[in-house]
C-alpha positions in Angstrom: 64.4 88.2 50.5 63.1 85.0 49.1 64.2 83.6 45.8 61.6 83.9 43.0 60.2 80.7 41.5 57.6 79.7 39.0 54.2 81.3 38.0 52.9 84.3 39.9 50.7 83.3 42.8 48.8 86.6 42.6 47.7 88.3 39.4 45.6 91.4 39.2 44.3 92.2 35.7 42.4 95.3 34.6 41.1 96.1 38.1 38.5 98.9 38.2 36.5 100.2 41.2 34.0 103.0 41.1 31.9 104.4 43.9 28.5 106.0 43.4 27.8 109.2 45.4 24.9 111.5 45.5 21.6 110.6 43.9 19.4 112.7 46.3 17.0 115.3 45.4 19.5 118.1 45.4 22.6 116.2 44.2 22.8 114.2 41.0 24.2 110.7 41.2 27.8 110.5 39.9 30.6 108.0 40.0 34.0 108.4 41.5 36.8 106.2 40.0 39.0 104.9 42.8 40.9 102.3 40.8 41.2 102.5 37.1 42.6 99.6 35.0 45.2 98.4 37.4 47.2 95.3 36.5 50.2 93.7 38.3 51.6 90.4 39.3 53.3 89.4 42.6 55.9 86.9 41.6 56.5 83.8 43.7 58.9 84.5 46.6 59.1 88.3 46.1 57.7 91.0 48.4 55.6 93.7 46.7 55.1 97.3 47.4 52.1 99.5 46.5 53.2 103.1 46.9 51.1 106.2 46.9 49.7 109.1 48.8 46.3 109.2 50.5 43.6 108.9 47.8 45.8 107.2 45.2 43.7 104.0 45.3 46.1 101.7 47.1 43.8 101.0 50.1 40.9 100.2 47.7 43.1 97.6 46.0 43.9 96.1 49.4 40.2 95.9 50.4 39.4 94.1 47.1 42.3 91.6 47.6 40.9 90.9 51.1 37.4 90.5 49.9 36.1 93.5 51.8 35.1 95.2 48.5 34.0 93.8 45.2 35.7 95.1 42.0 33.5 96.9 39.4 35.4 95.0 36.7 38.7 93.2 36.3 40.1 90.0 37.7 42.0 88.9 40.8 43.7 85.5 40.5 45.2 83.6 43.5 47.2 80.6 42.5 45.5 80.5 39.1 42.0 80.7 40.4 39.7 83.7 40.0 38.8 85.2 43.3 35.3 86.7 43.9 34.0 88.2 47.2 31.7 85.7 49.0 29.4 85.8 51.9 29.7 82.1 52.6 31.7 81.4 55.8 33.6 78.4 54.3 34.8 80.5 51.4 35.8 83.4 53.6 37.8 81.1 55.8 39.5 79.6 52.8 40.4 83.1 51.6 41.8 83.9 55.0 44.4 81.2 54.5 45.5 83.0 51.3 45.8 86.5 52.6 45.8 88.3 55.9 46.0 92.0 56.9 47.9 94.0 59.4 46.6 97.5 59.9 48.3 100.7 60.9 46.8 100.7 64.4 45.7 97.2 65.5 44.3 98.4 68.9 40.7 98.6 67.5 40.9 95.0 66.2 41.8 93.6 69.6 39.1 92.8 72.1 39.8 95.0 75.1 38.3 92.4 77.4 40.2 89.4 76.1 43.8 88.6 76.9 46.4 88.4 74.1 46.8 84.7 74.5 43.0 83.9 74.6 42.4 86.0 71.5 45.2 84.1 69.6 44.0 80.7 70.8 40.5 81.6 69.6 41.8 82.3 66.1 43.8 79.1 66.1 40.7 77.0 66.9 38.9 78.8 64.0 41.6 77.5 61.6 41.2 73.9 63.0 44.7 74.0 64.4 45.8 71.1 66.6 47.8 71.7 69.8 46.4 75.2 70.2 48.3 76.1 73.3 51.6 75.0 71.8 51.1 76.9 68.6 49.9 80.0 70.4 53.2 80.1 72.4 55.2 79.4 69.2 53.6 82.4 67.5 54.1 84.7 70.5 57.8 83.6 70.6 58.1 84.3 66.9 57.0 87.9 67.3 58.8 88.5 70.6 55.9 88.6 73.0 56.7 87.1 76.4 54.6 84.5 78.3 53.7 87.2 80.9 52.3 89.5 78.2 50.2 86.6 76.8 48.1 87.0 80.0 47.7 90.7 79.5 44.9 92.8 78.1 45.6 95.0 75.1 45.7 98.2 77.1 48.9 97.0 78.9 50.8 96.8 75.6 52.8 99.5 73.9 52.1 100.3 70.2 55.0 98.2 69.1 53.9 95.2 71.2 50.3 95.5 69.8 51.7 95.5 66.3 53.6 92.3 67.1 50.4 90.7 68.4 48.6 91.8 65.1 51.4 90.1 63.1 51.0 86.9 65.2 47.2 86.9 64.6 47.8 87.2 60.9 50.3 84.3 61.0 47.8 82.1 62.8 46.1 81.3 59.5 49.4 80.3 57.9 48.6 82.6 54.9 50.6 82.8 51.7 50.4 86.7 51.8 50.3 89.2 54.6 49.1 92.6 53.5 50.8 95.4 55.6 48.8 98.6 55.4 51.1 101.4 56.7 51.9 98.8 59.4 54.8 100.7 61.0 53.7 104.2 60.2 52.5 105.0 63.7 55.6 103.7 65.4 58.8 105.6 66.1 61.8 104.9 64.0 63.6 102.5 66.4 60.5 100.4 66.8 59.9 100.5 63.1 63.3 99.0 62.5 62.7 96.2 65.1 59.3 95.3 63.4 60.8 95.3 59.9 63.8 93.1 61.0 61.3 90.8 62.7 59.3 90.5 59.5 62.4 89.6 57.6 63.3 86.9 60.2 59.8 85.4 60.0 60.1 85.2 56.2 63.3 83.2 56.4 61.5 80.4 58.1 58.2 80.4 56.1 56.7 80.8 52.6 54.9 83.9 53.5 55.1 86.9 51.2 54.4 90.5 52.1 52.4 93.1 50.2 53.3 96.5 51.7 51.1 99.5 51.2 52.9 102.7 52.2 53.9 106.2 51.3 57.2 105.7 53.2 59.8 105.0 50.6 62.5 104.0 53.0 60.3 101.2 54.4 59.2 100.1 50.9 62.8 99.9 49.9 63.8 97.8 52.9 61.0 95.3 52.7 60.0 94.8 49.1 61.6 93.5 45.9 59.1 94.9 43.3 56.6 97.8 43.4 54.1 99.9 41.7 53.5 103.6 42.2 49.8 104.7 42.3 48.5 108.1 41.4 44.8 109.0 41.1 43.7 105.4 40.8 46.2 104.3 38.2 49.7 102.9 38.0 52.3 105.5 36.9 55.4 103.4 37.4 56.4 99.8 38.1 59.5 97.7 38.4 62.1 96.4 40.8 61.9 98.6 43.9 65.6 99.5 43.9 65.4 100.7 40.3 62.1 102.6 40.8 63.4 104.5 43.8 66.9 105.0 42.7 66.0 106.3 39.2 62.3 107.2 38.9 61.0 107.7 35.4 57.7 109.3 36.2 57.4 112.9 37.5 55.1 111.8 40.3 57.5 109.1 41.6 60.3 111.7 41.5 58.2 114.1 43.5 57.6 111.4 46.1 61.4 110.6 46.1 62.3 114.3 46.5 59.8 114.8 49.4 62.0 112.7 51.7 63.8 114.9 54.3 67.5 115.4 53.4 67.1 113.9 49.9 70.9 113.8 49.5 71.1 111.2 52.2 70.8 107.6 50.9 67.7 105.7 52.1 68.4 103.3 55.0 
């Protein structure tokens, strides 16, 4: 893990997100609260976990951080500047340099008609990168994709290889944060371990920080330094990841901890 430094580069304060449903002739309009008063900081040089089951609000937070959703209220600050969702291409591109996303299944985000190398070079040109071919090969080397696979279409790649390509695509923007949304959940355990080790190696040579969204406590423990636990849109526990998972103080966190198979076995 990286050493912590000065002021937090990401601060979330009083974040609230509601969704309106209904409003037709037979169904009155009502609001669903997806995120309710969430506040946290991601300290410089520390990886951060957002833990929770489906429906806990963690993916809604991710979409707000990425600019895919607007908050109903509250603030998101990147490097001391308030972030607001924008439709302007220049502002969206600038935000892409702050934070990138790796999804659980990257296959749908890859153009099935475009080779892996061509897709990555296209992104690098978008970010005004010089020496595109050289940087493309450097990124592929970094994530363990061979020159032969650079000329392949996505359908030729395994799930683990596609996830490596997704990570390379996220790195192309040279972002400060990469948000990993259940990014290894669909992979078998041995491939999960390879990807997590690769992410740790990448971090040793860069300033990137990871924000991990997951219900898998073993993965959260391996990759993150600090975490929050979400339940029904609110934070129920927070702290250093090791402390939260080793000695949960909230009943919901304890339930998540106890739901791991063979709970007497230490997390790896």
